[in-house]
One Martini backbone bead per residue (centre of mass of N, CA, C, O) as a GRO file, in nm:
protein
   80
    1ARG     BB    1  -0.595   0.757  -1.128
    2GLN     BB    2  -0.602   1.037  -0.990
    3LEU     BB    3  -0.584   0.931  -0.700
    4VAL     BB    4  -0.304   0.809  -0.722
    5SER     BB    5  -0.146   1.068  -0.804
    6LEU     BB    6  -0.227   1.219  -0.539
    7ALA     BB    7  -0.135   1.004  -0.312
    8GLY     BB    8   0.042   0.793  -0.417
    9ASP     BB    9   0.246   0.536  -0.349
   10GLN     BB   10   0.117   0.245  -0.125
   11SER     BB   11   0.204  -0.060  -0.218
   12HIS     BB   12   0.423  -0.120   0.024
   13HIS     BB   13   0.183  -0.140   0.218
   14ALA     BB   14   0.078  -0.340   0.462
   15PRO     BB   15  -0.147  -0.448   0.649
   16VAL     BB   16  -0.186  -0.496   0.979
   17GLU     BB   17  -0.485  -0.575   0.919
   18PRO     BB   18  -0.773  -0.666   0.830
   19LEU     BB   19  -1.054  -0.577   0.690
   20SER     BB   20  -1.358  -0.528   0.744
   21GLU     BB   21  -1.650  -0.532   0.593
   22GLN     BB   22  -1.736  -0.240   0.682
   23GLU     BB   23  -1.476  -0.105   0.588
   24ARG     BB   24  -1.497  -0.179   0.287
   25ARG     BB   25  -1.770  -0.045   0.249
   26ILE     BB   26  -1.675   0.241   0.311
   27LEU     BB   27  -1.464   0.263   0.091
   28LYS     BB   28  -1.643   0.213  -0.151
   29LEU     BB   29  -1.816   0.470  -0.104
   30PHE     BB   30  -1.592   0.666  -0.130
   31ALA     BB   31  -1.502   0.583  -0.413
   32GLU     BB   32  -1.799   0.671  -0.525
   33GLY     BB   33  -1.826   0.973  -0.376
   34ARG     BB   34  -1.923   0.968  -0.102
   35ASN     BB   35  -2.027   1.098   0.188
   36SER     BB   36  -2.049   1.076   0.521
   37ALA     BB   37  -2.356   1.124   0.560
   38THR     BB   38  -2.446   0.909   0.353
   39ILE     BB   39  -2.300   0.663   0.480
   40ALA     BB   40  -2.427   0.666   0.758
   41ARG     BB   41  -2.718   0.637   0.655
   42LYS     BB   42  -2.687   0.382   0.485
   43LEU     BB   43  -2.555   0.216   0.759
   44SER     BB   44  -2.679   0.303   1.024
   45ILE     BB   45  -2.478   0.537   1.143
   46SER     BB   46  -2.277   0.738   1.300
   47ALA     BB   47  -2.054   0.982   1.262
   48GLN     BB   48  -1.864   0.865   1.483
   49THR     BB   49  -1.854   0.573   1.379
   50LEU     BB   50  -1.723   0.645   1.117
   51ARG     BB   51  -1.468   0.784   1.222
   52ASN     BB   52  -1.374   0.520   1.369
   53HIS     BB   53  -1.338   0.357   1.120
   54LEU     BB   54  -1.130   0.542   0.980
   55HIS     BB   55  -0.916   0.518   1.190
   56HIS     BB   56  -0.883   0.205   1.153
   57ILE     BB   57  -0.818   0.210   0.855
   58ASN     BB   58  -0.558   0.388   0.878
   59HIS     BB   59  -0.411   0.198   1.062
   60LYS     BB   60  -0.414  -0.063   0.884
   61LEU     BB   61  -0.297   0.100   0.619
   62ARG     BB   62  -0.104   0.333   0.687
   63THR     BB   63  -0.268   0.603   0.683
   64HIS     BB   64  -0.406   0.954   0.689
   65THR     BB   65  -0.630   0.943   0.467
   66ARG     BB   66  -0.896   0.877   0.280
   67LEU     BB   67  -0.747   0.889  -0.001
   68GLU     BB   68  -0.516   0.696   0.074
   69ALA     BB   69  -0.703   0.455   0.151
   70VAL     BB   70  -0.843   0.419  -0.115
   71THR     BB   71  -0.601   0.389  -0.293
   72HIS     BB   72  -0.470   0.153  -0.152
   73ALA     BB   73  -0.713  -0.045  -0.172
   74GLN     BB   74  -0.715  -0.043  -0.484
   75GLN     BB   75  -0.417  -0.137  -0.541
   76ARG     BB   76  -0.466  -0.411  -0.356
   77GLY     BB   77  -0.776  -0.523  -0.388
   78LEU     BB   78  -0.979  -0.462  -0.131
   79LEU     BB   79  -1.261  -0.377  -0.303
   80GLU     BB   80  -1.350  -0.663  -0.456
   0.00000   0.00000   0.00000
């Protein structure tokens, strides 16, 4: 709930295209409070690959930050 109030209401934005399984996995881990280094290690990807995924996530969700992306995905039920 705090994340929602901090990031604002993004519910009116529909994704440009669906998130991949890996992108949803990444957002779920961020939503759990994991940091980038931990997520990259857990998924066996480089930090740069994780940044690339975040860029694609933000483009698809029309968000600008990780917090906005997580909040938007939670509000739209994309992480379930």
